[in-house]
Backbone as JSON Lines, residues from 0, in Angstrom:
{"i":0,"aa":"A","n":[18.57,-7.56,-11.89],"ca":[19.74,-7.44,-11.0],"c":[19.62,-6.21,-10.0]}
{"i":1,"aa":"Y","n":[19.19,-5.13,-10.63],"ca":[18.99,-3.92,-9.74],"c":[18.01,-4.16,-8.71]}
{"i":2,"aa":"R","n":[16.91,-4.85,-9.12],"ca":[15.78,-5.03,-8.17],"c":[16.28,-6.0,-7.04]}
{"i":3,"aa":"E","n":[16.96,-7.09,-7.43],"ca":[17.58,-7.9,-6.41],"c":[18.45,-7.28,-5.38]}
{"i":4,"aa":"G","n":[19.11,-6.31,-5.9],"ca":[20.07,-5.51,-5.06],"c":[19.32,-4.28,-4.32]}
{"i":5,"aa":"N","n":[18.02,-4.28,-4.39],"ca":[17.16,-3.22,-3.86],"c":[17.53,-1.85,-4.38]}
{"i":6,"aa":"R","n":[17.94,-1.8,-5.63],"ca":[18.19,-0.56,-6.3],"c":[16.99,-0.26,-7.21]}
{"i":7,"aa":"L","n":[15.78,-0.12,-6.56],"ca":[14.59,0.07,-7.32],"c":[14.53,1.27,-8.3]}
{"i":8,"aa":"D","n":[15.12,2.25,-7.88],"ca":[15.14,3.47,-8.78],"c":[15.98,3.19,-10.0]}
{"i":9,"aa":"S","n":[17.07,2.37,-9.91],"ca":[17.95,2.1,-10.99],"c":[17.12,1.05,-11.88]}
{"i":10,"aa":"A","n":[16.52,0.14,-11.25],"ca":[15.74,-0.84,-12.01],"c":[14.54,-0.21,-12.77]}
{"i":11,"aa":"G","n":[13.99,0.78,-12.17],"ca":[13.01,1.61,-12.81],"c":[13.49,2.36,-14.03]}
{"i":12,"aa":"L","n":[14.64,2.92,-13.92],"ca":[15.23,3.62,-15.15],"c":[15.52,2.72,-16.23]}
{"i":13,"aa":"V","n":[16.03,1.56,-15.98],"ca":[16.26,0.5,-16.99],"c":[14.91,0.07,-17.63]}
{"i":14,"aa":"A","n":[13.97,-0.18,-16.88],"ca":[12.58,-0.51,-17.29],"c":[11.93,0.58,-18.09]}
{"i":15,"aa":"E","n":[12.26,1.84,-17.78],"ca":[11.7,3.01,-18.4],"c":[12.36,3.09,-19.8]}
{"i":16,"aa":"K","n":[13.65,2.89,-19.99],"ca":[14.33,2.9,-21.24],"c":[13.82,1.72,-22.06]}
{"i":17,"aa":"Y","n":[13.53,0.59,-21.66],"ca":[12.95,-0.47,-22.36],"c":[11.54,-0.28,-22.78]}
{"i":18,"aa":"A","n":[10.73,0.44,-21.91],"ca":[9.32,0.78,-22.24],"c":[9.25,1.86,-23.37]}
{"i":19,"aa":"M","n":[10.29,2.66,-23.39],"ca":[10.31,3.77,-24.49],"c":[10.66,3.02,-25.82]}
{"i":20,"aa":"I","n":[11.52,2.02,-25.78],"ca":[11.84,1.34,-27.04],"c":[10.64,0.4,-27.48]}
{"i":21,"aa":"N","n":[10.04,-0.17,-26.49],"ca":[8.9,-1.06,-26.73],"c":[7.61,-0.71,-25.94]}
{"i":22,"aa":"P","n":[7.03,0.32,-26.45],"ca":[5.92,0.87,-25.69],"c":[4.7,-0.06,-25.7]}
{"i":23,"aa":"N","n":[4.31,-0.59,-24.56],"ca":[3.09,-1.36,-24.45],"c":[2.73,-1.42,-22.97]}
{"i":24,"aa":"V","n":[1.52,-1.91,-22.7],"ca":[0.92,-1.82,-21.27],"c":[1.84,-2.64,-20.33]}
{"i":25,"aa":"A","n":[2.3,-3.78,-20.77],"ca":[3.08,-4.65,-19.91],"c":[4.39,-3.89,-19.52]}
{"i":26,"aa":"N","n":[5.03,-3.28,-20.41],"ca":[6.33,-2.65,-20.15],"c":[6.13,-1.33,-19.39]}
{"i":27,"aa":"W","n":[5.0,-0.61,-19.59],"ca":[4.72,0.57,-18.83],"c":[4.38,0.07,-17.37]}
{"i":28,"aa":"G","n":[3.67,-1.02,-17.29],"ca":[3.39,-1.51,-15.93],"c":[4.62,-1.9,-15.17]}
{"i":29,"aa":"R","n":[5.61,-2.6,-15.81],"ca":[6.78,-2.93,-15.19],"c":[7.57,-1.78,-14.64]}
{"i":30,"aa":"A","n":[7.71,-0.73,-15.55],"ca":[8.4,0.56,-15.19],"c":[7.65,1.25,-14.09]}
{"i":31,"aa":"G","n":[6.36,1.42,-14.25],"ca":[5.64,2.12,-13.24],"c":[5.63,1.47,-11.83]}
{"i":32,"aa":"Q","n":[5.61,0.11,-11.85],"ca":[5.62,-0.7,-10.64],"c":[6.98,-0.48,-9.84]}
{"i":33,"aa":"L","n":[8.07,-0.48,-10.73],"ca":[9.43,-0.28,-10.08],"c":[9.53,1.06,-9.45]}
{"i":34,"aa":"F","n":[9.05,2.11,-10.17],"ca":[9.2,3.48,-9.69],"c":[8.26,3.58,-8.48]}
{"i":35,"aa":"F","n":[7.02,2.93,-8.48],"ca":[6.15,2.98,-7.4],"c":[6.78,2.37,-6.09]}
{"i":36,"aa":"E","n":[7.46,1.28,-6.32],"ca":[8.13,0.54,-5.14],"c":[9.35,1.5,-4.7]}
{"i":37,"aa":"A","n":[9.99,2.12,-5.61],"ca":[11.09,3.01,-5.27],"c":[10.53,4.2,-4.39]}
{"i":38,"aa":"Q","n":[9.35,4.7,-4.8],"ca":[8.67,5.7,-4.0],"c":[8.39,5.33,-2.6]}
{"i":39,"aa":"T","n":[7.87,4.14,-2.48],"ca":[7.43,3.54,-1.14],"c":[8.77,3.43,-0.25]}
{"i":40,"aa":"Y","n":[9.85,3.09,-0.72],"ca":[11.02,2.8,0.09],"c":[12.05,4.03,0.07]}
{"i":41,"aa":"A","n":[11.71,5.07,-0.56],"ca":[12.59,6.27,-0.69],"c":[12.95,6.74,0.75]}
{"i":42,"aa":"L","n":[14.12,7.09,0.91],"ca":[14.63,7.56,2.21],"c":[14.4,9.07,2.39]}
{"i":43,"aa":"S","n":[14.23,9.81,1.42],"ca":[13.97,11.25,1.41],"c":[12.7,11.6,0.7]}
{"i":44,"aa":"P","n":[11.94,12.62,1.29],"ca":[10.68,12.96,0.7],"c":[10.96,13.45,-0.82]}
{"i":45,"aa":"E","n":[12.04,14.15,-1.1],"ca":[12.24,14.55,-2.46],"c":[12.43,13.39,-3.48]}
{"i":46,"aa":"K","n":[13.14,12.34,-3.07],"ca":[13.29,11.19,-3.86],"c":[11.95,10.46,-4.0]}
{"i":47,"aa":"G","n":[11.29,10.33,-2.92],"ca":[10.0,9.7,-2.98],"c":[8.97,10.41,-4.05]}
{"i":48,"aa":"Q","n":[9.06,11.76,-3.91],"ca":[8.14,12.52,-4.87],"c":[8.6,12.29,-6.31]}
{"i":49,"aa":"A","n":[9.88,12.28,-6.53],"ca":[10.41,12.09,-7.88],"c":[9.99,10.76,-8.44]}
{"i":50,"aa":"M","n":[10.19,9.65,-7.68],"ca":[9.83,8.32,-8.04],"c":[8.29,8.22,-8.25]}
{"i":51,"aa":"G","n":[7.54,8.9,-7.41],"ca":[6.09,8.92,-7.51],"c":[5.65,9.47,-8.87]}
{"i":52,"aa":"A","n":[6.24,10.66,-9.2],"ca":[5.93,11.29,-10.49],"c":[6.28,10.43,-11.64]}
{"i":53,"aa":"K","n":[7.45,9.63,-11.59],"ca":[7.72,8.67,-12.72],"c":[6.69,7.62,-12.72]}
{"i":54,"aa":"A","n":[6.29,7.07,-11.61],"ca":[5.33,5.98,-11.63],"c":[4.04,6.48,-12.17]}
{"i":55,"aa":"R","n":[3.69,7.7,-11.75],"ca":[2.38,8.34,-12.27],"c":[2.35,8.31,-13.8]}
{"i":56,"aa":"E","n":[3.43,8.76,-14.39],"ca":[3.45,8.83,-15.83],"c":[3.06,7.52,-16.52]}
{"i":57,"aa":"F","n":[3.72,6.47,-16.0],"ca":[3.44,5.1,-16.61],"c":[2.01,4.68,-16.27]}
{"i":58,"aa":"F","n":[1.58,4.86,-15.02],"ca":[0.24,4.42,-14.67],"c":[-0.86,5.12,-15.4]}
{"i":59,"aa":"E","n":[-0.58,6.42,-15.67],"ca":[-1.57,7.16,-16.47],"c":[-1.68,6.67,-17.88]}
{"i":60,"aa":"K","n":[-0.59,6.25,-18.49],"ca":[-0.64,5.68,-19.77],"c":[-1.41,4.47,-19.87]}
{"i":61,"aa":"I","n":[-1.19,3.61,-18.8],"ca":[-1.99,2.38,-18.77],"c":[-3.45,2.66,-18.62]}
{"i":62,"aa":"I","n":[-3.82,3.6,-17.72],"ca":[-5.25,3.89,-17.51],"c":[-5.91,4.38,-18.76]}
{"i":63,"aa":"E","n":[-5.1,5.14,-19.52],"ca":[-5.79,5.57,-20.89],"c":[-6.09,4.36,-21.73]}
{"i":64,"aa":"Q","n":[-5.33,3.3,-21.73],"ca":[-5.66,2.03,-22.42],"c":[-6.57,1.21,-21.71]}
{"i":65,"aa":"E","n":[-6.49,1.07,-20.35],"ca":[-7.35,0.23,-19.5],"c":[-7.93,1.0,-18.44]}
{"i":66,"aa":"P","n":[-9.06,1.81,-18.72],"ca":[-9.57,2.59,-17.71],"c":[-10.15,1.78,-16.43]}
{"i":67,"aa":"N","n":[-10.41,0.53,-16.61],"ca":[-10.93,-0.32,-15.53],"c":[-9.95,-1.16,-14.85]}
{"i":68,"aa":"N","n":[-8.63,-0.86,-15.03],"ca":[-7.59,-1.66,-14.34],"c":[-7.48,-1.08,-12.87]}
{"i":69,"aa":"L","n":[-8.15,-1.78,-11.98],"ca":[-8.31,-1.33,-10.61],"c":[-6.94,-1.31,-9.81]}
{"i":70,"aa":"L","n":[-6.14,-2.26,-10.02],"ca":[-4.85,-2.32,-9.34],"c":[-4.05,-1.1,-9.83]}
{"i":71,"aa":"I","n":[-3.93,-0.82,-11.14],"ca":[-3.1,0.31,-11.52],"c":[-3.74,1.58,-10.99]}
{"i":72,"aa":"K","n":[-5.05,1.68,-10.95],"ca":[-5.71,2.91,-10.5],"c":[-5.45,3.07,-9.0]}
{"i":73,"aa":"S","n":[-5.42,2.06,-8.29],"ca":[-5.16,2.12,-6.79],"c":[-3.72,2.57,-6.62]}
{"i":74,"aa":"N","n":[-2.76,2.0,-7.38],"ca":[-1.34,2.44,-7.27],"c":[-1.18,3.86,-7.73]}
{"i":75,"aa":"L","n":[-1.83,4.25,-8.82],"ca":[-1.78,5.62,-9.25],"c":[-2.33,6.52,-8.09]}
{"i":76,"aa":"A","n":[-3.34,6.2,-7.44],"ca":[-3.85,6.94,-6.3],"c":[-2.75,7.12,-5.28]}
{"i":77,"aa":"M","n":[-2.09,6.1,-4.93],"ca":[-1.06,6.23,-3.89],"c":[0.17,7.07,-4.2]}
{"i":78,"aa":"T","n":[0.32,7.39,-5.54],"ca":[1.4,8.17,-5.95],"c":[1.12,9.74,-5.7]}
{"i":79,"aa":"Y","n":[-0.24,10.01,-5.44],"ca":[-0.56,11.39,-5.09],"c":[-0.49,11.68,-3.6]}
{"i":80,"aa":"V","n":[-0.3,10.68,-2.73],"ca":[-0.48,10.87,-1.36],"c":[0.49,11.97,-0.81]}
{"i":81,"aa":"D","n":[1.68,11.94,-1.31],"ca":[2.73,12.97,-0.76],"c":[2.99,14.12,-1.65]}
{"i":82,"aa":"T","n":[1.86,14.49,-2.36],"ca":[1.97,15.53,-3.23],"c":[1.11,16.76,-2.76]}
{"i":83,"aa":"P","n":[1.18,17.88,-3.43],"ca":[0.28,19.05,-3.07],"c":[-1.15,18.69,-3.25]}
{"i":84,"aa":"T","n":[-1.53,17.58,-3.93],"ca":[-2.92,17.25,-4.28],"c":[-3.29,15.77,-3.85]}
{"i":85,"aa":"P","n":[-3.14,15.63,-2.43],"ca":[-3.41,14.22,-2.02],"c":[-4.87,13.78,-2.1]}
{"i":86,"aa":"M","n":[-5.74,14.69,-2.21],"ca":[-7.13,14.39,-2.37],"c":[-7.43,13.68,-3.68]}
{"i":87,"aa":"K","n":[-6.56,14.07,-4.65],"ca":[-6.76,13.33,-5.95],"c":[-6.68,11.88,-5.81]}
{"i":88,"aa":"G","n":[-5.72,11.41,-5.03],"ca":[-5.44,10.0,-4.75],"c":[-6.65,9.41,-4.08]}
{"i":89,"aa":"I","n":[-7.08,10.12,-3.03],"ca":[-8.24,9.55,-2.29],"c":[-9.48,9.46,-3.14]}
{"i":90,"aa":"T","n":[-9.65,10.47,-3.96],"ca":[-10.74,10.35,-4.97],"c":[-10.65,9.21,-5.84]}
{"i":91,"aa":"L","n":[-9.47,8.89,-6.34],"ca":[-9.2,7.78,-7.25],"c":[-9.56,6.46,-6.53]}
{"i":92,"aa":"L","n":[-9.09,6.27,-5.18],"ca":[-9.32,5.18,-4.38],"c":[-10.91,4.99,-4.17]}
{"i":93,"aa":"R","n":[-11.57,6.07,-3.9],"ca":[-12.99,5.94,-3.76],"c":[-13.73,5.52,-5.1]}
{"i":94,"aa":"E","n":[-13.24,5.91,-6.18],"ca":[-13.69,5.47,-7.46],"c":[-13.53,3.93,-7.61]}
{"i":95,"aa":"V","n":[-12.38,3.53,-7.18],"ca":[-12.04,2.06,-7.35],"c":[-13.02,1.34,-6.37]}
{"i":96,"aa":"I","n":[-13.24,1.8,-5.2],"ca":[-14.18,1.07,-4.31],"c":[-15.6,1.15,-4.77]}
{"i":97,"aa":"E","n":[-15.95,2.24,-5.41],"ca":[-17.25,2.4,-6.05],"c":[-17.45,1.23,-7.13]}
{"i":98,"aa":"Q","n":[-16.4,1.05,-7.98],"ca":[-16.43,0.06,-8.99],"c":[-16.43,-1.37,-8.39]}
{"i":99,"aa":"D","n":[-15.72,-1.57,-7.35],"ca":[-15.56,-2.92,-6.68],"c":[-15.47,-2.77,-5.18]}
{"i":100,"aa":"P","n":[-16.61,-2.78,-4.48],"ca":[-16.44,-2.45,-2.98],"c":[-15.62,-3.6,-2.19]}
{"i":101,"aa":"T","n":[-15.27,-4.7,-2.91],"ca":[-14.43,-5.65,-2.32],"c":[-13.04,-5.8,-2.82]}
{"i":102,"aa":"F","n":[-12.53,-4.67,-3.49],"ca":[-11.2,-4.76,-4.01],"c":[-10.18,-4.46,-2.87]}
{"i":103,"aa":"V","n":[-9.5,-5.47,-2.4],"ca":[-8.68,-5.44,-1.27],"c":[-7.54,-4.41,-1.36]}
{"i":104,"aa":"P","n":[-6.83,-4.29,-2.4],"ca":[-5.69,-3.3,-2.54],"c":[-6.18,-1.88,-2.14]}
{"i":105,"aa":"A","n":[-7.32,-1.49,-2.71],"ca":[-7.81,-0.11,-2.43],"c":[-8.34,-0.01,-1.01]}
{"i":106,"aa":"L","n":[-9.01,-1.14,-0.53],"ca":[-9.43,-1.05,1.01],"c":[-8.16,-0.89,1.86]}
{"i":107,"aa":"F","n":[-7.15,-1.65,1.54],"ca":[-5.95,-1.54,2.33],"c":[-5.33,-0.14,2.25]}
{"i":108,"aa":"D","n":[-5.22,0.39,1.1],"ca":[-4.69,1.73,0.95],"c":[-5.5,2.78,1.7]}
{"i":109,"aa":"L","n":[-6.82,2.63,1.61],"ca":[-7.68,3.62,2.41],"c":[-7.5,3.42,3.83]}
{"i":110,"aa":"G","n":[-7.29,2.14,4.26],"ca":[-6.94,2.01,5.74],"c":[-5.57,2.53,6.17]}
{"i":111,"aa":"V","n":[-4.63,2.31,5.38],"ca":[-3.36,2.97,5.65],"c":[-3.52,4.53,5.63]}
{"i":112,"aa":"L","n":[-4.11,5.12,4.81],"ca":[-4.39,6.59,4.78],"c":[-5.09,7.02,5.97]}
{"i":113,"aa":"S","n":[-6.05,6.17,6.34],"ca":[-6.84,6.56,7.64],"c":[-5.83,6.49,8.82]}
{"i":114,"aa":"I","n":[-4.93,5.59,8.89],"ca":[-3.99,5.47,9.96],"c":[-3.08,6.73,10.01]}
{"i":115,"aa":"K","n":[-2.63,7.19,8.75],"ca":[-1.74,8.31,8.56],"c":[-2.45,9.57,9.11]}
{"i":116,"aa":"S","n":[-3.71,9.7,8.97],"ca":[-4.43,10.83,9.41],"c":[-5.08,10.62,10.8]}
{"i":117,"aa":"N","n":[-4.58,9.65,11.55],"ca":[-5.09,9.29,12.9],"c":[-6.52,9.02,12.97]}
{"i":118,"aa":"Q","n":[-7.12,8.47,11.9],"ca":[-8.52,8.16,11.97],"c":[-8.64,6.64,12.06]}
{"i":119,"aa":"F","n":[-8.28,6.19,13.3],"ca":[-8.17,4.77,13.64],"c":[-9.42,4.09,13.51]}
{"i":120,"aa":"G","n":[-10.58,4.68,13.77],"ca":[-11.92,4.04,13.73],"c":[-12.12,3.63,12.26]}
{"i":121,"aa":"K","n":[-12.02,4.57,11.29],"ca":[-12.12,4.31,9.85],"c":[-11.17,3.26,9.46]}
{"i":122,"aa":"A","n":[-9.91,3.32,9.88],"ca":[-8.91,2.28,9.51],"c":[-9.38,0.93,9.93]}
{"i":123,"aa":"Q","n":[-9.78,0.84,11.27],"ca":[-10.33,-0.38,11.85],"c":[-11.34,-0.98,10.92]}
{"i":124,"aa":"E","n":[-12.38,-0.24,10.44],"ca":[-13.45,-0.68,9.58],"c":[-12.84,-1.3,8.25]}
{"i":125,"aa":"R","n":[-11.89,-0.59,7.75],"ca":[-11.27,-1.05,6.39],"c":[-10.51,-2.42,6.53]}
{"i":126,"aa":"F","n":[-9.79,-2.5,7.64],"ca":[-8.98,-3.71,7.86],"c":[-9.87,-4.97,8.22]}
{"i":127,"aa":"A","n":[-10.95,-4.58,8.96],"ca":[-11.86,-5.64,9.38],"c":[-12.6,-6.15,8.12]}
{"i":128,"aa":"Q","n":[-12.92,-5.24,7.28],"ca":[-13.62,-5.58,6.01],"c":[-12.7,-6.52,5.14]}
{"i":129,"aa":"I","n":[-11.44,-6.16,5.08],"ca":[-10.49,-7.08,4.33],"c":[-10.39,-8.45,5.03]}
{"i":130,"aa":"L","n":[-10.51,-8.51,6.33],"ca":[-10.3,-9.79,6.92],"c":[-11.62,-10.73,6.75]}
{"i":131,"aa":"K","n":[-12.7,-9.96,6.49],"ca":[-13.91,-10.73,6.1],"c":[-13.78,-11.42,4.78]}
{"i":132,"aa":"L","n":[-13.08,-10.64,3.81],"ca":[-12.85,-11.12,2.45],"c":[-11.7,-12.11,2.36]}
{"i":133,"aa":"E","n":[-10.7,-11.82,3.23],"ca":[-9.34,-12.62,3.14],"c":[-8.97,-12.88,4.58]}
{"i":134,"aa":"P","n":[-9.59,-13.97,5.24],"ca":[-9.25,-14.14,6.61],"c":[-7.77,-14.33,6.94]}
{"i":135,"aa":"N","n":[-6.96,-14.75,6.03],"ca":[-5.54,-14.99,6.18],"c":[-4.59,-13.83,5.7]}
{"i":136,"aa":"N","n":[-5.19,-12.68,5.65],"ca":[-4.45,-11.46,5.24],"c":[-3.8,-10.89,6.49]}
{"i":137,"aa":"Y","n":[-2.61,-11.37,6.76],"ca":[-1.98,-10.95,8.03],"c":[-1.48,-9.53,8.09]}
{"i":138,"aa":"K","n":[-1.19,-9.02,6.94],"ca":[-0.95,-7.49,6.93],"c":[-2.09,-6.7,7.37]}
{"i":139,"aa":"A","n":[-3.34,-7.05,6.96],"ca":[-4.56,-6.45,7.42],"c":[-4.74,-6.7,8.96]}
{"i":140,"aa":"A","n":[-4.56,-7.94,9.31],"ca":[-4.68,-8.28,10.82],"c":[-3.66,-7.48,11.66]}
{"i":141,"aa":"L","n":[-2.47,-7.31,11.14],"ca":[-1.5,-6.57,11.95],"c":[-1.91,-5.11,11.98]}
{"i":142,"aa":"N","n":[-2.4,-4.56,10.93],"ca":[-2.79,-3.12,11.03],"c":[-4.1,-2.99,11.77]}
{"i":143,"aa":"L","n":[-4.96,-4.0,11.77],"ca":[-6.22,-3.94,12.65],"c":[-5.84,-3.94,14.04]}
{"i":144,"aa":"G","n":[-4.79,-4.86,14.36],"ca":[-4.33,-4.85,15.75],"c":[-3.82,-3.55,16.24]}
{"i":145,"aa":"F","n":[-3.08,-2.89,15.33],"ca":[-2.53,-1.6,15.72],"c":[-3.54,-0.59,15.91]}
{"i":146,"aa":"C","n":[-4.62,-0.58,15.02],"ca":[-5.69,0.32,15.23],"c":[-6.51,0.05,16.5]}
{"i":147,"aa":"L","n":[-6.77,-1.17,16.74],"ca":[-7.41,-1.51,17.96],"c":[-6.63,-0.99,19.2]}
{"i":148,"aa":"A","n":[-5.31,-1.14,19.22],"ca":[-4.57,-0.69,20.4],"c":[-4.64,0.81,20.48]}
{"i":149,"aa":"Q","n":[-4.66,1.58,19.35],"ca":[-4.79,3.01,19.31],"c":[-6.17,3.46,19.89]}
{"i":150,"aa":"L","n":[-7.16,2.62,19.62],"ca":[-8.53,2.86,20.1],"c":[-8.74,2.36,21.55]}
{"i":151,"aa":"E","n":[-7.77,1.83,22.16],"ca":[-7.65,1.31,23.45],"c":[-8.59,0.1,23.68]}
{"i":152,"aa":"K","n":[-8.72,-0.74,22.66],"ca":[-9.39,-1.97,22.64],"c":[-8.28,-2.98,22.78]}
{"i":153,"aa":"K","n":[-7.75,-3.14,23.98],"ca":[-6.58,-3.9,24.21],"c":[-6.83,-5.42,24.01]}
{"i":154,"aa":"T","n":[-7.89,-5.91,24.52],"ca":[-8.18,-7.42,24.39],"c":[-8.27,-7.74,22.89]}
{"i":155,"aa":"E","n":[-9.05,-7.03,22.18],"ca":[-9.15,-7.36,20.75],"c":[-7.84,-7.15,19.97]}
{"i":156,"aa":"A","n":[-7.07,-6.12,20.38],"ca":[-5.83,-5.89,19.77],"c":[-4.83,-7.03,19.94]}
{"i":157,"aa":"V","n":[-4.81,-7.49,21.26],"ca":[-3.89,-8.59,21.54],"c":[-4.28,-9.92,20.73]}
{"i":158,"aa":"Q","n":[-5.56,-10.06,20.66],"ca":[-6.09,-11.3,19.84],"c":[-5.51,-11.23,18.42]}
{"i":159,"aa":"Q","n":[-5.78,-10.02,17.76],"ca":[-5.28,-9.99,16.38],"c":[-3.73,-10.07,16.23]}
{"i":160,"aa":"L","n":[-3.06,-9.46,17.13],"ca":[-1.51,-9.39,17.03],"c":[-1.02,-10.85,17.33]}
{"i":161,"aa":"Q","n":[-1.68,-11.62,18.29],"ca":[-1.12,-12.93,18.59],"c":[-1.53,-13.9,17.4]}
{"i":162,"aa":"R","n":[-2.56,-13.65,16.78],"ca":[-2.98,-14.5,15.62],"c":[-1.82,-14.31,14.54]}
{"i":163,"aa":"V","n":[-1.39,-13.03,14.28],"ca":[-0.33,-12.7,13.37],"c":[0.88,-13.37,13.74]}
{"i":164,"aa":"E","n":[1.23,-13.26,15.02],"ca":[2.43,-13.81,15.54],"c":[2.5,-15.41,15.36]}
{"i":165,"aa":"K","n":[1.41,-15.97,15.61],"ca":[1.36,-17.46,15.51],"c":[1.13,-17.98,14.07]}
{"i":166,"aa":"Q","n":[0.41,-17.32,13.26],"ca":[-0.01,-17.85,12.0],"c":[0.73,-17.28,10.7]}
{"i":167,"aa":"S","n":[1.22,-16.11,10.86],"ca":[1.89,-15.51,9.58],"c":[3.23,-16.19,9.32]}
{"i":168,"aa":"K","n":[3.53,-16.3,8.07],"ca":[4.74,-16.97,7.62],"c":[5.75,-15.89,7.24]}
{"i":169,"aa":"D","n":[5.3,-14.6,7.34],"ca":[6.27,-13.56,6.98],"c":[7.04,-13.0,8.23]}
{"i":170,"aa":"P","n":[8.31,-13.2,8.19],"ca":[9.08,-12.84,9.38],"c":[8.91,-11.37,9.81]}
{"i":171,"aa":"E","n":[8.75,-10.43,8.83],"ca":[8.54,-9.07,9.14],"c":[7.18,-8.76,9.89]}
{"i":172,"aa":"E","n":[6.19,-9.49,9.42],"ca":[4.91,-9.37,10.09],"c":[4.99,-10.0,11.53]}
{"i":173,"aa":"V","n":[5.51,-11.08,11.69],"ca":[5.69,-11.62,13.03],"c":[6.54,-10.76,13.9]}
{"i":174,"aa":"K","n":[7.56,-10.17,13.43],"ca":[8.44,-9.29,14.19],"c":[7.63,-8.02,14.63]}
{"i":175,"aa":"A","n":[6.81,-7.51,13.71],"ca":[6.07,-6.31,14.01],"c":[5.02,-6.57,15.07]}
{"i":176,"aa":"A","n":[4.34,-7.76,14.96],"ca":[3.27,-8.18,15.87],"c":[3.96,-8.26,17.31]}
{"i":177,"aa":"K","n":[5.13,-8.92,17.32],"ca":[5.77,-9.03,18.71],"c":[6.11,-7.72,19.27]}
{"i":178,"aa":"E","n":[6.58,-6.86,18.45],"ca":[7.0,-5.43,18.89],"c":[5.75,-4.69,19.36]}
{"i":179,"aa":"L","n":[4.69,-4.72,18.72],"ca":[3.42,-4.09,19.17],"c":[2.85,-4.73,20.44]}
{"i":180,"aa":"L","n":[2.99,-6.02,20.61],"ca":[2.52,-6.7,21.88],"c":[3.47,-6.29,23.06]}
{"i":181,"aa":"A","n":[4.66,-6.3,22.72],"ca":[5.65,-5.77,23.81],"c":[5.4,-4.33,24.22]}
{"i":182,"aa":"E","n":[5.07,-3.54,23.21],"ca":[4.77,-2.04,23.49],"c":[3.46,-1.99,24.33]}
{"i":183,"aa":"M","n":[2.49,-2.76,23.95],"ca":[1.2,-2.74,24.69],"c":[1.47,-3.12,26.12]}
{"i":184,"aa":"Q","n":[2.3,-4.2,26.38],"ca":[2.53,-4.6,27.75],"c":[3.12,-3.57,28.68]}
{"i":185,"aa":"K","n":[3.9,-2.64,28.08],"ca":[4.48,-1.48,28.78],"c":[3.48,-0.49,29.28]}
{"i":186,"aa":"H","n":[2.31,-0.5,28.64],"ca":[1.31,0.49,28.88],"c":[0.16,-0.13,29.7]}
């Protein structure tokens, strides 16, 4: 109920209590994922850091049991991004890519981190790589279009964004593509 009401922090607290009573990988994963999502959507940096720390606790328990769980390792990495040790997260993502160079969640996260650090060329490479693996990954196409626009490759950017606009079934992706296209027409 909390999750449906977008109260991810409260949902995480309930899942945490349940995981303490019934400790196992599935319950730790549920609690960790809810706190991870709460971190992602937190409105203040302090709240985001607190939720990330909670998610980290559960993800680390899972990694102890399942050291090759690449999705959990990728999510764990992203909890470090807004901490004093962001390189720890980047190192974890690189480990994931070393284990599986085609693991899309880690490629996507590395692309997002490249955008955050204004490394649009690196980000472009990551999102293009994802689209070779998953041609219908419209989140990757949207981000690739954004990177191409930042790199002043307008024709390629327009192609990607128009593809998202026409083919994606996600209204948020379509809206973002339209907004980026409109912004590009102004310049």
